[in-house]
C-alpha positions in Angstrom: 103.0 -134.2 192.3 99.8 -133.3 192.3 99.7 -129.3 190.6 96.8 -126.8 191.9 98.7 -124.1 191.8 101.1 -124.2 189.0 102.3 -120.8 189.7 104.1 -122.5 192.4 107.4 -124.4 191.9 107.2 -126.5 195.3 109.1 -129.3 196.8 107.8 -131.3 199.9 109.7 -132.2 203.4 107.8 -134.1 207.0 109.4 -133.6 209.7 108.9 -136.0 213.2 105.8 -134.1 215.6 107.4 -131.5 217.7 110.0 -130.5 215.7 111.7 -127.1 216.3 112.1 -125.5 213.1 114.1 -121.7 213.0 113.5 -119.4 209.8 114.7 -119.9 205.9 115.2 -118.3 202.9 113.1 -120.3 200.5 111.2 -122.4 203.1 107.7 -122.6 204.6 107.4 -124.5 207.7 103.6 -125.2 209.1 102.0 -126.9 211.9 105.0 -128.3 213.3 108.8 -125.7 214.1 107.4 -124.5 217.7 107.2 -121.0 216.6 105.5 -118.6 215.2 107.4 -116.2 213.2 108.1 -115.0 209.0 108.5 -118.0 207.4 107.9 -120.7 210.4 104.3 -120.7 211.7 103.0 -123.4 214.3 100.6 -123.3 217.6 102.4 -126.1 219.2 104.4 -124.2 222.0 103.3 -122.3 225.3 103.6 -118.4 223.7 101.5 -119.9 220.6 98.3 -118.0 220.1 95.2 -119.7 220.2 95.1 -120.5 216.4 95.4 -123.6 214.7 98.1 -123.6 211.6 95.4 -122.9 209.1 94.2 -119.7 211.1 97.6 -119.1 211.7 98.0 -118.7 207.6 94.4 -116.4 207.3 95.7 -114.7 210.1 99.1 -113.5 209.4 99.4 -113.4 205.9 102.4 -111.8 206.7 104.0 -114.3 207.4 104.1 -116.2 204.4 104.0 -113.1 201.8 106.4 -111.3 202.9 109.6 -114.1 203.6 108.4 -116.0 200.5 107.6 -113.0 198.7 109.2 -109.7 199.5 108.7 -106.4 198.5 104.7 -108.6 196.6 106.9 -110.2 193.3 104.7 -112.0 192.2 104.5 -115.8 191.8 106.1 -116.6 189.6 109.0 -114.3 190.4 110.7 -116.3 192.6 112.5 -119.8 192.7 111.3 -122.8 193.3 110.0 -123.3 197.8 110.1 -125.8 200.2 107.0 -126.3 201.8 108.0 -128.1 204.8 105.1 -130.2 208.1 104.8 -132.9 209.9 104.8 -136.6 208.2 101.7 -137.8 208.3 100.1 -134.4 208.0 96.5 -133.8 209.1 93.4 -131.8 208.1 94.8 -128.4 209.7 98.2 -129.6 207.8 97.1 -129.9 204.7 94.6 -126.9 205.1 97.6 -124.3 206.0 99.5 -126.0 202.5 96.7 -125.3 200.7 95.6 -122.1 202.3 99.8 -120.8 202.1 99.8 -121.8 198.3 96.7 -120.3 197.7 98.0 -116.7 199.6 101.0 -117.2 197.5 99.5 -117.0 194.0 96.8 -114.6 194.7 98.4 -112.8 197.5 95.3 -112.3 199.5 93.0 -113.4 202.0 89.6 -114.5 200.5 86.4 -115.5 201.5 86.5 -118.8 200.8 89.8 -118.9 202.7 88.6 -117.7 206.1 86.1 -119.8 206.0 87.6 -122.8 205.4 90.0 -121.2 207.7 86.9 -121.4 210.4 85.5 -124.2 209.3 89.7 -126.1 210.1 90.0 -124.0 213.4 86.8 -126.2 214.9 87.7 -129.8 213.9 91.9 -129.4 215.1 89.7 -128.0 218.4 87.4 -131.2 218.3 84.8 -128.6 217.9 82.7 -130.2 215.7 78.8 -130.2 217.3 78.2 -133.6 218.5 74.7 -134.0 217.1 76.5 -133.4 213.7 76.8 -136.1 210.9 79.8 -137.5 210.9 79.5 -139.0 206.9 79.1 -135.6 206.1 81.6 -133.7 207.8 84.5 -133.0 205.6 86.6 -133.5 208.9 85.3 -137.5 209.3 85.7 -137.8 205.0 89.3 -136.9 205.0 90.2 -139.0 208.4 88.4 -142.3 206.2 90.2 -141.5 202.6 94.0 -142.0 204.7 92.4 -144.8 207.3 94.4 -148.9 206.8 96.8 -147.4 204.1 99.5 -149.7 204.4 102.5 -148.5 202.5 105.8 -147.2 203.1 106.0 -144.0 205.3 107.3 -141.7 202.4 104.1 -142.6 200.1 101.9 -141.7 202.6 103.2 -138.7 203.0 102.9 -137.5 199.2 99.2 -139.2 198.7 98.1 -137.3 201.8 99.3 -133.8 199.9 97.6 -135.2 196.7 95.0 -135.6 197.7 94.7 -133.5 200.7 95.0 -129.8 198.3 92.8 -131.8 195.9 90.7 -131.7 198.7 90.8 -128.9 200.3 90.4 -126.9 196.8 87.2 -128.3 196.6 86.2 -127.6 199.9 87.8 -123.6 199.5 85.4 -123.6 196.0 82.2 -124.8 198.0 83.1 -122.1 200.8 83.6 -119.8 198.2 80.3 -120.1 196.8 79.2 -119.5 199.9 77.9 -123.3 200.9 77.6 -124.4 203.8 81.2 -126.8 204.3 79.8 -128.3 208.4 77.2 -130.8 207.0 76.6 -131.2 203.6 77.1 -134.8 202.2 75.9 -133.3 199.0 79.9 -132.5 198.8 80.7 -135.9 198.4 78.2 -136.7 195.6 79.8 -137.4 192.8 82.7 -138.4 192.8 83.7 -142.1 193.8 86.2 -142.4 195.7 84.6 -139.3 198.6 80.8 -141.0 198.5 83.4 -144.4 198.9 84.9 -142.3 202.1 81.0 -141.8 203.2 80.1 -144.6 203.0 83.4 -145.4 205.3 82.5 -143.1 207.9 79.1 -145.0 208.3 80.7 -148.2 208.6 83.0 -147.0 211.2 80.9 -146.7 214.0 80.4 -151.1 214.1 84.0 -150.4 214.5 83.5 -148.2 217.4 80.7 -151.0 218.6 83.5 -153.3 219.1 86.1 -151.2 220.6 83.8 -150.0 222.6 82.7 -153.6 224.2 86.4 -154.8 224.3 87.0 -151.8 226.4 87.6 -150.8 230.2 85.4 -148.5 231.5 86.6 -146.4 233.8 85.3 -142.9 235.9 87.7 -140.3 236.5 87.8 -136.6 238.2 89.7 -134.1 236.3 90.6 -130.7 236.9 88.6 -128.6 236.1 89.8 -126.3 232.7 88.2 -122.7 234.9 88.7 -122.5 238.3 89.6 -124.7 241.0 88.1 -128.0 241.7 87.8 -131.6 239.8 84.4 -132.8 237.6 83.4 -136.3 237.3 83.3 -138.2 234.1 83.0 -141.3 231.9 86.6 -143.0 230.2 86.8 -144.9 227.6 90.7 -147.3 227.5 91.0 -149.0 224.2 93.9 -151.6 223.3 94.7 -151.2 219.7 91.9 -150.0 218.3 89.6 -150.3 214.8 88.0 -147.2 215.2 89.7 -144.2 212.9 86.4 -142.1 214.5 87.0 -143.4 217.7 87.2 -140.6 220.2 84.4 -139.1 217.9 82.0 -141.3 218.3 83.1 -142.2 222.1 81.8 -138.7 222.9 78.5 -139.4 221.6 78.3 -142.3 223.1 75.3 -141.4 226.1 74.4 -145.0 226.1 77.1 -146.9 226.8 78.4 -144.6 228.9 78.3 -144.9 232.8 77.0 -141.2 233.6 74.9 -141.5 230.6 76.8 -138.2 229.2 79.4 -140.0 226.6 82.7 -141.0 227.5 84.8 -137.2 227.7 88.1 -139.4 227.8 89.5 -141.5 226.1 92.6 -143.0 225.8 94.0 -144.8 222.8 97.3 -146.9 220.9 97.4 -147.4 217.4 99.6 -150.8 217.2 101.3 -150.5 220.0 103.2 -147.5 218.9 101.3 -143.9 219.2 100.0 -143.4 222.1 96.8 -140.5 222.5 95.4 -139.3 225.4 92.3 -136.9 224.7 89.5 -134.7 226.8 86.4 -133.5 225.5 86.4 -129.6 225.1 82.8 -129.4 226.1 83.4 -131.0 229.7 84.6 -128.4 230.7 88.2 -130.7 232.5 91.6 -131.1 231.8 95.1 -133.0 231.7 97.7 -130.6 232.7 99.8 -133.0 235.3 99.6 -136.0 233.0 102.8 -135.4 230.9 104.9 -135.1 234.2 103.6 -137.6 234.8 103.6 -139.6 232.2 107.5 -138.1 232.4 108.8 -139.3 235.3 107.9 -142.9 234.8 110.1 -142.8 231.2 112.7 -141.4 233.2 112.9 -144.0 235.8 112.6 -146.7 233.2 115.0 -145.5 231.4 117.4 -144.8 234.4 116.4 -148.9 235.5 117.7 -149.5 231.6 120.3 -147.8 231.6 119.8 -145.6 229.1 120.9 -142.2 228.6 117.4 -140.6 226.8 114.1 -140.7 229.2 111.5 -140.1 226.5 109.7 -136.7 226.5 105.4 -137.1 226.0 103.8 -133.7 225.0 100.7 -132.5 227.0 99.1 -129.8 225.5 101.5 -127.3 226.7 100.3 -124.2 224.3 96.3 -122.1 224.5 95.2 -124.3 221.0 95.1 -127.1 223.3 95.0 -125.8 226.6 96.1 -129.2 228.2 93.6 -131.1 226.7 95.5 -134.0 225.1 98.6 -136.3 225.7 100.7 -137.8 223.1 103.5 -140.5 223.4 106.5 -139.6 221.7 107.2 -139.4 218.2 110.4 -142.3 219.4 108.3 -144.5 221.1 107.4 -145.2 224.7 109.7 -147.7 226.8 106.3 -147.8 229.2 103.9 -150.9 229.2 100.0 -149.7 227.8 99.9 -151.5 231.6 101.9 -148.7 233.1 100.2 -145.6 230.9 96.7 -146.6 232.5 97.6 -146.9 235.8 99.1 -143.5 235.7 95.5 -142.5 233.8 93.7 -144.2 236.6 95.9 -142.3 239.6 95.9 -139.3 237.8 92.3 -139.4 238.2 91.4 -140.6 241.6 89.6 -143.6 239.7 86.1 -143.3 241.7 84.9 -146.6 239.3 85.7 -149.2 236.7 84.7 -151.4 234.9 85.4 -154.3 232.2 
C-alpha cells in the first residue's frame, strides 16, 4: 500500500454502500456507516448534517482525534488503525481518508485541508459551475483515472486508495500554497498519468454524444425543492452508458435538450447493474417519493417471484442530497430497465417524449 503518512499504520476495509457501522476502538468509518459519532463520519442518513464526509472531518476533527488519539497522544503512540469506507471509494471517500490521516499525523486542521474539504463538498453536491473546463478540474481527472479499469473488486479498491491518496496529497499541497484547485490545468502538467487522464476527459465528450444520440429524451414535471408546485425539465434516459461523465456533459447540453437548458434529469445504468437517477441542483427540483415508488415495485416483484427479500432503493434522504438522487440497491434490482423508466415517467407526469 502506498504510504504517504509513515507515522500512521493503517489497514483498509471496504463495505457495501449503505452499511450501518457502530463505533469501535481502533476503527475509523468514513463516507459510510449511517451515523455521525466518534469514529464514524457519514452523511447518508436523514439526521445527518448538511456536509459531505470530507467536510465533516474538517468541521468535527474531534470525532477522529478523540476516538483514535485519546489524551492527545502523538500519531506514533498507538497501534495500527483500520479505516473503513465503501467499495469503489470516490472523491469524497478518498478526500475524507486523506484528511483524517493528515489530522492524525499533525493533530490539527490547516488551511490546505479546509480548502480541499470545501472543494470536495462542491463536487460531491454536484455544484461545479457549468462553465468550468472539466478537463481542468480534479474531480473529472480523478474520475478518468478510475474509468474503465477491469480488475477484481478487491484490487480496484486497493488501487483507488493508492492513487487517491497520492492525488489528494498533491491537491492539498497546492491548496496549502494558496493555489487554485477548482480549475487549473497546470495541476496536471508534467505528470504522464495525469496528462493522459486530462485527454481522457476531453475524449469522453465524444462518448457522451454517442450516448445522447441513442438515448430517450423526455420532459418531466418534477417537484420543486422549495415551496409547492412542479417545474418542467428535460430528461435523458441512457441504457449502458459509455461516458463516465455522462451527467456532467448532459447538464451542459443546451443544444441537445428540447427546452434548451441542458438535461436536468439523467437516468443511466452501467453494465445492466447499478441504476442511477439524479437531478441537477441548479434546476430547483427533486425526486422525493420516487424511491418509494420503486420500492413498492420491488416488493411486488419479490412477492410474485416468492422471494422474501424485497430490495430497497436509496432516495437521497439526507440534508446534503435533499432527495436529488435515487440509486438502485447494492445487491441489484429485480426490476427491468423499462419498468424503472416507466416508473420515472409516471412519477414525472411526462409532457412529451421523443426517441
